[in-house]
FINU-978396 format. One line per field, with one value per atom (N, C-alpha, C, O): residue in one letter; atom name; x, y, z. Coordinates in nm, 4 decimals, decimal comma. Example, Ala and Ser with C-alpha at 12.3 -4.5 7.8 and 13.67 -1.06 7.14 Angstrom:
2
r [a a a a s s s s]
a [N CA C O N CA C O]
xx [1,3190 1,2300 1,3200 1,4236 1,2850 1,3670 1,2900 1,3409]
yy [-0,5690 -0,4500 -0,3300 -0,3319 -0,2250 -0,1060 0,0030 0,1138]
zz [0,7800 0,7800 0,7800 0,8465 0,7080 0,7140 0,7870 0,8039]
END
This chain:
89
r [m m m m d d d d i i i i n n n n i i i i l l l l t t t t v v v v f f f f i i i i l l l l a a a a i i i i f f f f v v v v g g g g i i i i e e e e i i i i i i i i s s s s k k k k v v v v p p p p p p p p t t t t l l l l h h h h t t t t p p p p l l l l m m m m s s s s g g g g s s s s n n n n a a a a i i i i s s s s g g g g i i i i a a a a v v v v v v v v g g g g a a a a i i i i i i i i a a a a t t t t k k k k v v v v g g g g g g g g q q q q t t t t g g g g t t t t w w w w l l l l g g g g l l l l i i i i a a a a v v v v i i i i f f f f a a a a t t t t v v v v n n n n v v v v v v v v g g g g g g g g f f f f m m m m v v v v t t t t d d d d r r r r m m m m l l l l k k k k m m m m f f f f k k k k r r r r k k k k]
a [N CA C O N CA C O N CA C O N CA C O N CA C O N CA C O N CA C O N CA C O N CA C O N CA C O N CA C O N CA C O N CA C O N CA C O N CA C O N CA C O N CA C O N CA C O N CA C O N CA C O N CA C O N CA C O N CA C O N CA C O N CA C O N CA C O N CA C O N CA C O N CA C O N CA C O N CA C O N CA C O N CA C O N CA C O N CA C O N CA C O N CA C O N CA C O N CA C O N CA C O N CA C O N CA C O N CA C O N CA C O N CA C O N CA C O N CA C O N CA C O N CA C O N CA C O N CA C O N CA C O N CA C O N CA C O N CA C O N CA C O N CA C O N CA C O N CA C O N CA C O N CA C O N CA C O N CA C O N CA C O N CA C O N CA C O N CA C O N CA C O N CA C O N CA C O N CA C O N CA C O N CA C O N CA C O N CA C O N CA C O N CA C O N CA C O N CA C O N CA C O N CA C O N CA C O N CA C O N CA C O N CA C O N CA C O N CA C O N CA C O N CA C O]
xx [0,3350 0,2529 0,2843 0,2898 0,3047 0,3272 0,4575 0,4637 0,5618 0,6900 0,6788 0,7455 0,5960 0,5753 0,5073 0,5455 0,4091 0,3383 0,4327 0,4330 0,5121 0,6075 0,7131 0,7526 0,7579 0,8566 0,8002 0,8677 0,6779 0,6145 0,5955 0,6170 0,5561 0,5356 0,6668 0,6689 0,7750 0,9045 0,9562 1,0083 0,9426 0,9840 0,9027 0,9570 0,7734 0,6895 0,7348 0,7302 0,7778 0,8286 0,9526 0,9621 1,0480 1,1718 1,1465 1,2047 1,0607 1,0295 0,9606 0,9929 0,8673 0,7989 0,8943 0,8849 0,9860 1,0837 1,1726 1,2003 1,2175 1,3029 1,2286 1,2851 1,1051 1,0286 1,0050 1,0252 0,9629 0,9327 1,0586 1,0545 1,1703 1,2928 1,3505 1,4278 1,3156 1,3682 1,2863 1,3281 1,1714 1,0861 1,1353 1,1487 1,1630 1,2055 1,0934 0,9758 1,1282 1,0260 0,9260 0,8106 0,9675 0,8743 0,7660 0,6588 0,7919 0,6918 0,6130 0,5141 0,6551 0,5939 0,4466 0,3648 0,4115 0,2715 0,1782 0,0738 0,2099 0,1192 0,1097 0,0027 0,2204 0,2153 0,1371 0,0790 0,1357 0,0612 -0,0875 -0,1541 -0,1392 -0,2815 -0,3125 -0,4185 -0,2206 -0,2424 -0,2248 -0,2835 -0,1450 -0,1198 -0,2302 -0,2286 -0,3258 -0,4353 -0,5171 -0,5644 -0,5345 -0,6080 -0,5311 -0,5907 -0,3997 -0,3178 -0,3243 -0,3314 -0,3219 -0,3317 -0,4690 -0,4810 -0,5711 -0,7042 -0,7081 -0,7726 -0,6398 -0,6310 -0,5518 -0,5842 -0,4474 -0,3690 -0,4535 -0,4360 -0,5453 -0,6350 -0,7224 -0,7400 -0,7765 -0,8615 -0,7796 -0,8265 -0,6580 -0,5726 -0,5363 -0,5293 -0,5131 -0,4791 -0,5985 -0,5818 -0,7178 -0,8374 -0,8531 -0,8876 -0,8275 -0,8347 -0,7287 -0,7548 -0,6088 -0,5002 -0,5336 -0,4857 -0,6142 -0,6500 -0,7365 -0,7388 -0,8071 -0,8941 -0,8246 -0,8657 -0,7198 -0,6599 -0,5395 -0,5220 -0,4565 -0,3247 -0,3119 -0,1999 -0,4180 -0,4056 -0,3735 -0,4024 -0,3141 -0,2838 -0,1844 -0,2054 -0,0751 0,0269 -0,0303 -0,0060 -0,1064 -0,1690 -0,2659 -0,2780 -0,3352 -0,4285 -0,3555 -0,3986 -0,2456 -0,1715 -0,1021 -0,1038 -0,0411 0,0223 -0,0805 -0,0556 -0,1953 -0,3035 -0,3535 -0,3822 -0,3644 -0,4079 -0,3075 -0,3460 -0,1797 -0,0756 -0,0813 -0,0693 -0,0998 -0,1092 -0,2307 -0,2229 -0,3442 -0,4650 -0,4387 -0,4766 -0,3750 -0,3467 -0,2547 -0,2833 -0,1444 -0,0489 -0,1113 -0,0926 -0,1849 -0,2458 -0,3537 -0,3695 -0,4279 -0,5299 -0,4660 -0,5149 -0,3579 -0,2856 -0,2347 -0,2390 -0,1868 -0,1376 -0,2495 -0,2301 -0,3656 -0,4782 -0,5235 -0,5420 -0,5411 -0,5863 -0,4831 -0,5190 -0,3561 -0,2502 -0,2436 -0,2215 -0,2623 -0,2621 -0,3740 -0,3534 -0,4925 -0,6033 -0,5805 -0,6176 -0,5202 -0,4926 -0,3898 -0,4053 -0,2852 -0,1832 -0,2418 -0,2140 -0,3224 -0,3837 -0,4769 -0,4770 -0,5555 -0,6459 -0,5676 -0,6056 -0,4603 -0,3767 -0,3138 -0,3057 -0,2696 -0,2103 -0,3136 -0,2830 -0,4343 -0,5374 -0,5790 -0,6138 -0,5758 -0,6074 -0,5034 -0,5349 -0,3800 -0,2755 -0,3036 -0,2630 -0,3724 -0,3980 -0,5341 -0,5684 -0,6116 -0,7420 -0,7258 -0,6373 -0,8111 -0,8088 -0,8708 -0,9661 -0,8129 -0,8621 -0,9627 -1,0149]
yy [-2,2549 -2,1353 -2,0642 -1,9413 -2,1380 -2,0754 -1,9966 -1,8912 -2,0458 -1,9746 -1,8443 -1,7465 -1,8412 -1,7179 -1,6114 -1,4944 -1,6505 -1,5556 -1,5020 -1,3824 -1,5897 -1,5478 -1,4533 -1,3562 -1,4818 -1,3959 -1,2564 -1,1569 -1,2482 -1,1181 -1,0434 -0,9223 -1,1133 -1,0507 -0,9923 -0,8786 -1,0680 -1,0200 -0,9038 -0,8063 -0,9130 -0,8021 -0,6763 -0,5658 -0,6919 -0,5761 -0,5088 -0,3864 -0,5876 -0,5312 -0,4471 -0,3337 -0,5016 -0,4284 -0,3025 -0,1977 -0,3118 -0,1942 -0,0877 0,0305 -0,1268 -0,0315 0,0398 0,1611 -0,0351 0,0261 0,1243 0,2333 0,0876 0,1765 0,3037 0,4129 0,2910 0,4087 0,5026 0,6234 0,4500 0,5334 0,5980 0,7132 0,5261 0,5826 0,6954 0,7762 0,7032 0,8069 0,9361 1,0365 0,9357 1,0544 1,1455 1,1013 1,2743 1,3658 1,3906 1,3846 1,4183 1,4375 1,5487 1,5400 1,6533 1,7629 1,7211 1,7816 1,6202 1,5728 1,4529 1,4135 1,3954 1,2696 1,2859 1,2025 1,3920 1,4091 1,4344 1,3697 1,5251 1,5404 1,4145 1,3825 1,3432 1,2210 1,1109 1,0239 1,1148 1,0146 1,0226 0,9198 1,1430 1,1559 1,1027 1,0441 1,1226 1,0704 0,9203 0,8561 0,8642 0,7196 0,6375 0,5147 0,7023 0,6259 0,5516 0,4410 0,6106 0,5417 0,4181 0,3134 0,4303 0,3157 0,2061 0,0878 0,2445 0,1450 0,0782 -0,0403 0,1539 0,0940 -0,0113 -0,1149 0,0143 -0,0844 -0,2062 -0,3197 -0,1821 -0,2928 -0,3803 -0,5022 -0,3193 -0,3974 -0,4887 -0,6063 -0,4346 -0,5159 -0,6299 -0,7436 -0,5999 -0,7036 -0,8103 -0,9285 -0,7686 -0,8653 -0,9549 -1,0741 -0,8984 -0,9798 -1,0835 -1,1988 -1,0414 -1,1366 -1,2449 -1,3617 -1,2071 -1,3047 -1,4090 -1,5221 -1,3735 -1,4714 -1,5832 -1,6935 -1,5562 -1,6576 -1,7406 -1,8536 -1,6863 -1,7498 -1,8370 -1,9423 -1,7967 -1,8549 -1,9769 -2,0108 -2,0445 -2,1610 -2,1198 -2,0071 -2,2104 -2,1841 -2,0703 -1,9803 -2,0743 -1,9688 -1,8350 -1,7337 -1,8336 -1,7102 -1,6532 -1,5315 -1,7409 -1,6941 -1,6216 -1,5147 -1,6787 -1,6141 -1,4867 -1,3857 -1,4917 -1,3705 -1,2622 -1,1439 -1,3024 -1,2066 -1,1448 -1,0252 -1,2246 -1,1731 -1,0711 -0,9655 -1,1032 -1,0091 -0,8811 -0,7713 -0,8948 -0,7768 -0,6924 -0,5696 -0,7569 -0,6821 -0,6025 -0,4858 -0,6646 -0,5956 -0,4768 -0,3668 -0,4971 -0,3870 -0,2742 -0,1569 -0,3082 -0,2044 -0,1289 -0,0082 -0,1983 -0,1311 -0,0355 0,0758 -0,0778 0,0114 0,1337 0,2454 0,1127 0,2237 0,3216 0,4430 0,2699 0,3570 0,4377 0,5590 0,3716 0,4406 0,5439 0,6564 0,5063 0,6001 0,7181 0,8312 0,6937 0,8018 0,9010 1,0221 0,8499 0,9404 1,0185 1,1355 0,9550 1,0259 1,1371 1,2472 1,1083 1,2095 1,3236 1,4405 1,2896 1,3927 1,4805 1,6026 1,4196 1,4968 1,5902 1,7058 1,5409 1,6247 1,7395 1,8519 1,7114 1,8151 1,9222 2,0414 1,8810 1,9775 2,0624 2,1793 2,0058 2,0831 2,1922 2,2956 2,1695 2,2709 2,3954 2,5053 2,3798 2,4931 2,5581 2,6544 2,5076 2,5663 2,6947 2,7077 2,7881 2,9138 2,8908 2,8145 2,9599 2,9424 3,0483 3,0491]
zz [-0,9659 -0,9521 -0,8203 -0,8171 -0,7131 -0,5828 -0,5789 -0,5156 -0,6453 -0,6444 -0,7235 -0,6898 -0,8277 -0,9040 -0,8186 -0,8229 -0,7430 -0,6564 -0,5494 -0,5206 -0,4912 -0,3889 -0,4476 -0,3831 -0,5680 -0,6343 -0,6586 -0,6321 -0,7085 -0,7325 -0,6012 -0,5950 -0,4979 -0,3665 -0,3139 -0,2668 -0,3213 -0,2712 -0,3565 -0,3024 -0,4872 -0,5733 -0,5461 -0,5488 -0,5199 -0,4882 -0,3585 -0,3471 -0,2623 -0,1366 -0,1637 -0,1166 -0,2394 -0,2673 -0,3493 -0,3213 -0,4501 -0,5320 -0,4474 -0,4597 -0,3624 -0,2750 -0,1812 -0,1626 -0,1223 -0,0310 -0,1067 -0,0567 -0,2257 -0,3050 -0,3449 -0,3380 -0,3857 -0,4276 -0,3105 -0,3234 -0,1977 -0,0813 -0,0254 0,0179 -0,0254 0,0321 -0,0529 -0,0016 -0,1796 -0,2686 -0,2645 -0,3221 -0,1981 -0,1918 -0,0801 0,0340 -0,1116 -0,0057 0,0955 0,0595 0,2213 0,3247 0,2940 0,3358 0,2217 0,1918 0,0935 0,0904 0,0146 -0,0811 -0,0307 -0,0924 0,0792 0,1228 0,1571 0,1184 0,2290 0,2711 0,1532 0,1460 0,0600 -0,0554 -0,1407 -0,1926 -0,1553 -0,2338 -0,1629 -0,2278 -0,0297 0,0470 0,0147 0,0023 0,0013 -0,0289 -0,1678 -0,1898 -0,2619 -0,3961 -0,4057 -0,4928 -0,3175 -0,3242 -0,2594 -0,2683 -0,1947 -0,1337 -0,2381 -0,2121 -0,3558 -0,4618 -0,5083 -0,5339 -0,5189 -0,5600 -0,4541 -0,4874 -0,3276 -0,2208 -0,2208 -0,1898 -0,2551 -0,2668 -0,3752 -0,3593 -0,4853 -0,5930 -0,5451 -0,5803 -0,4645 -0,4102 -0,3187 -0,3160 -0,2436 -0,1579 -0,2438 -0,2120 -0,3518 -0,4403 -0,5025 -0,5085 -0,5485 -0,6059 -0,5048 -0,5383 -0,3801 -0,2753 -0,2439 -0,2177 -0,2464 -0,2222 -0,3330 -0,3070 -0,4565 -0,5683 -0,5530 -0,5820 -0,5074 -0,4902 -0,3848 -0,3930 -0,2866 -0,1842 -0,2418 -0,1873 -0,3505 -0,4103 -0,5177 -0,5443 -0,5796 -0,6974 -0,6640 -0,7254 -0,5692 -0,5534 -0,4662 -0,4280 -0,4324 -0,3456 -0,2023 -0,1621 -0,1255 0,0163 0,0330 0,1144 -0,0449 -0,0352 -0,0770 -0,0114 -0,1861 -0,2330 -0,1325 -0,1190 -0,0615 0,0406 0,1524 0,1957 0,1993 0,3093 0,2637 0,3341 0,1459 0,0947 0,0644 0,0879 0,0126 -0,0118 0,1167 0,1207 0,2226 0,3526 0,4060 0,4560 0,3951 0,4400 0,3574 0,4118 0,2256 0,1389 0,1719 0,1703 0,2021 0,2410 0,3683 0,3778 0,4646 0,5918 0,5692 0,6166 0,4975 0,4738 0,3923 0,4248 0,2871 0,2040 0,2810 0,2627 0,3668 0,4473 0,5468 0,5662 0,6098 0,7016 0,6255 0,6770 0,5040 0,4224 0,3866 0,3932 0,3492 0,3144 0,4355 0,4260 0,5480 0,6692 0,7145 0,7495 0,7138 0,7511 0,6565 0,6998 0,5292 0,4308 0,4547 0,4468 0,4840 0,5121 0,6412 0,6502 0,7404 0,8661 0,8447 0,8975 0,7673 0,7402 0,6572 0,6836 0,5575 0,4743 0,5564 0,5409 0,6428 0,7287 0,8200 0,8385 0,8759 0,9634 0,8848 0,9344 0,7629 0,6790 0,6444 0,6487 0,6106 0,5759 0,6960 0,6796 0,8148 0,9357 0,9610 1,0199 0,9168 0,9364 0,8527 0,8904 0,7400 0,6517 0,6747 0,6062 0,7692 0,8004 0,8779 0,9625 0,8482 0,9245 1,0605 1,0765 1,1588 1,2954 1,3307 1,4422]
END
């Protein structure tokens, strides 16, 4: 069971890097605001993984919670900054 969890975790890292690297910079900020919901779901999944996967699942789930939380917070900060650029002065 532990090797399956580790395999999914490593594959998710590679898929995430490939997806993000293919997005052009002009689309990155609008897509960041839309991806906050997906990252929120990832946080919930990571919390569930901390309870199910034994010792390895707990550590991988903790790492996933930290990364997904950083992604959600960063996404909201970027979206807020983008929206401030379009506000009338």
